[in-house]
N, C-alpha and C positions, 0 to 999 in steps of 0.2 A: 814446748811448741803449742801455741794457741790456735784454735780454729779461726778466731776473729779478734782483731784489736780495733776498738772504737776510739776515735780521737775527737774530743769535744764534749762539753758538759751542758750545752743548751737543750732546748726541746728536742732537736733531732737526735743528739747523742743519747739523751736519757730514754727516749722512746725506743731507740735501737737496742739499748742495754736491756731493757725490760723484755723485749721480744726475744733477744738472743738467749737470755736466761730461761725463758719459758720453753724454748726449743732445745735446751740442753746443749748449746754450743759452748765449748770451752772458750771463754771470752775474757779479755782484759780491757777495762775501760779506763782511759787516761784523760784527765782534765785538769787544766790550771785552776779553773773556778767554775761554779755552777751558775746556770741561768741564762747565759748569753747576754745579748744587748738589753733585754728587758729588765735586768737586775736594777737599773737606775730609775725605772718607771714608778711613779708614786701609786698609780692605779692602772690596771689593765682591764678593759671591759669586753674584750673579744676573745678571751681564752675560753674555749668551749667547755661548759660544765661548771664554770664559775662566773657568776654575775659580775663580780668585781674582785680583783686580787692585786696586791702590790707586787712589784717586781721581786722584792726580797722574799716574799712568801711563795711566789711561783718557783723561785730558785730552790727554796727550802723543800717544797713539795716534790720537785724533780729529784732532789738528792734523796729524800726519804723513800721515794718509790724505787729508785735504783738500788739503794742499800737494802731494802726489804727483800730483794731477790738475790742477795749474796749469802743467804743462810746456810746452804749446804756446803759452802766452802770449796766447791768443785767447779761449778759452771761459770760463775761470774766473779771476777776479782776487780777491785776498784783501786786506782792510784790517783788521789787528788793532790792538787798543788804541784803537779808535774806538767812540764811542757815538752812536747816532742821537738827535737832539733833536726832529725834527719831520718829518711827512709831509704833503705837499700834493697833492691830486688835481686832475685836470682841467687840467693844465698844457698849454698850447698847444704842439703839435709836428706837423710834417708828415712823413709817411712815404709815399714814392712819390707826392708831390703831394696826398695826402689827409690831413685832420686825424685825429688819434688821440685820442679823448676820454678813454680810459682810460690816460692817461699820468700818472705820479707823479713828484714832485720830493722827494727825500730829502736832508735836511740833517743833518750831523754836528755835534757840539759843537765841533769844531775849525774849523768854518766851511765845509767842503767841501759841494758840492751835486752830486747825481747824478740822472739821469733814467732811468726804467725803465717797461716796459710792465706788469710784474706784480711783486708783493711776496709774500714768505713771512715771516710773523712767527714767530720761534722763540726768543723772549727768556726763556722759562722763568718761574720764580717763586722767591721766597725764603721760608724758613720763619719764622713768627712766633717770636721768641725768648722763652724763659722768663726774666723779669727778677727774679731773687731772689739772695740772697747765695750766692756761689761758683758760680753757674750758668755764668758765662763762663769761670771758671778750669777747670772740670771738663768743659767741652764737648769731646766726642770722647774723653773719658776716663771713659766710663761713662754720660755724659749724651749722648743721641743723638736724631736726628730721623727715623730710618728703621727701623722694625721689620723690614721686608722685607729690608733690606740687612744689618742688624747683629744681628738676632734670634739666629742660630745661635751667636754669640759668647758668649751668656749661658745656655748649656745648663746645666740643673740649678741655676740661681740664682734668687733672689728679685728681682723687678723691679717698677717702678712705671710706669704710663702716666698722663701728665698730660693731661687733656682730657675732654670729655663728648659729643663728636659721633660720627658714624658712623666716622670715621677712627680715633678713640681705641678704640672697641669692636672694630673690625675688627683693629686692631693687637694688642689684648689677646688676641683669638682666635688670631691667628698665633703670638704669643709663648707661648701655653699649650702649643704643640706642643714647645717646647724647655725652657721655664723650670719651675722648681719651683712658683712662685706668681706671680700677677700682680695687683697692686692698682691700680685706677683711681681717680684723685683728680680731682674736678671742682669748680670754684669756685662754680657757680650752684646754685639750689635744684632745677632740673630738668635732666635730661640732654637734650642736643640730638639725640641719636641717635634713630632710629626705634624705637618701642616694641617692635616685634617683634624688632629687633636686640638691644636691651637685654635682653629676656627670654631670648632664645636664648643669648646670650653668658654671662649670669649663671647659667645652668644648669650651666656647667662648674665643678666643685668647686675648681678651681685659681684661679678668678677672683673677686675681690671688688671692689665699687665703693662709693665714698663721695661724697656731695654736700655743698655748702656748706662747701668747704674752702679755706683760705688756705695756700699754700705759703710757708713762712718761710725755709727755708735748706736747701741741699744740703751734706751732710757728706762730708768726705774730704780727704786731703792730695794724693796723687798720682792717686787714682782714687776714683770714687764709693763711699762706704761706707754712706750712709744719707740720709734725708730727714726734715726736721722740718715738720710741718704742724699747723694749728689748725682745729678745728671751730668755725665761725662762730656756731653756735647755742649750744653749751655752753661755748665758749671754752677747751676742753681742748686742750692741746698734746700731740702724739704724735711720738715719734722712732721711725721705722721703719728697720730695718736692711735695706738692699737693695744689690745690686751694679750695677744698671742702672736708668736713668731715661729713658723714651721720651716725647718731647714731641710732642703732637698737638693744638695749639691753633690750627691754621690756617696758611694760606699767603698770601703777598702777591704777586700776579702782577706781573711787570715790564711793565706795559702803560700806565703813565701818559702816555707820549709819544704814544699813538695813541687816547686817549679821545675826541678830537674827530672822528676819521675812521672808526673801526670800532666798532660797537655792542658794549658790554660787559655782562655780567650784574651782579647786585647785588654780587658779590664781586670785580669788576674783571677777570674772565676774559673772553677773547674768545669771542663766540658763533660757533660754527661748525656747518656741516652735516657730521655725522660720516661721510657717504657719500663726501665728496670733500675735506673740510677747508676748504671755502669759507667766508669770512666773509660778512656781509650787505652788504659793500662790494664791488662788481664789481672784479675785478682783484687782490684781496688774499685770500690764504690764511693759515692759521695752524696750527701744530702744536706738540705738547708741553705742558709744564706751564702755559703761559700761556692755554690754552684751557679751555672748560667741559666737557670730557669727564669721565667718572666716575672713572677711575683714572689716576694719574700715576706712571710708572716710566720708567727710561731706555730699556728695550726698546720700550715702547709709544710713546714720543716718537719714536724712530727710525723705527718702522713708520708712524706717522702722517705723518711728513715724506715718506717714500717715496710714500705714497698721494697726498699733496698734489702732489708733483713729477709723478707720472703725469698728474694732472688739469691741472696748469699747462702741461705740454707739449702736451696735446691742445687746450687753450684757445688757445695761441699758434699752433699749426700747422693746426688744423682748424676753428676757429670764427671 
């Protein structure tokens, strides 16, 4: 019986594991892989404490930090290369002769089963991919999914943002600080972003936005050189010369395996109380990109996980 099982090997899961070990909670850490979404980033410039770090090195550092806290062989156990397939609540268990109703059974795809008093979900999310010609070939070669991470690389260049929600307009606003020009391309007849956000962002002379657009092709051999799109109303095709393309068409939370035990919002994100990271299911907390918080960043995920750990510790020892 574990005090806590942490699921996920990104910044949230790793931060939680380090804190759980320091607090001497008997913890099992389960992850399919280390690093989260940032594993594919060539360079990350906003991970606090590192001026610049590659996604691969960030993942390696997270792994090293977690494994450094497994030395006593009692508090923290790590299972990597494993994926959780299901969680069952209310499993019968006796502790000091008393039933414990908030006991969970966690099963992995390899068939192993573990019991725990509490759970932290830190499984993150994946970006929706742009599925057009050459998008896969030029991914991370000018086509990227994080304006905050990669924006400074495109200083004084012309770029495109694909999307029409708040994330797309907020990314365009960030990019305008570095880039020569920013063009927003949206597939639908209306922007999904709040009207006040659209109005404010488009006041910036560097930023233009177009609706009813079909992206046809990304141009470039070794790096993005341009984008071809069609106006769905006029059927006019345009080839725009740009050096960067930022995709903001949504995220897919990695939460399918918990949909029957933890309430999710309409986007599949875990509903939490932002004061303590609790889900609506007693005994389960969540942190990072799989949750319904407003902003998703590595540093935010790590901080949210620490908040969750503080609350989990108090839950186990004082309540």
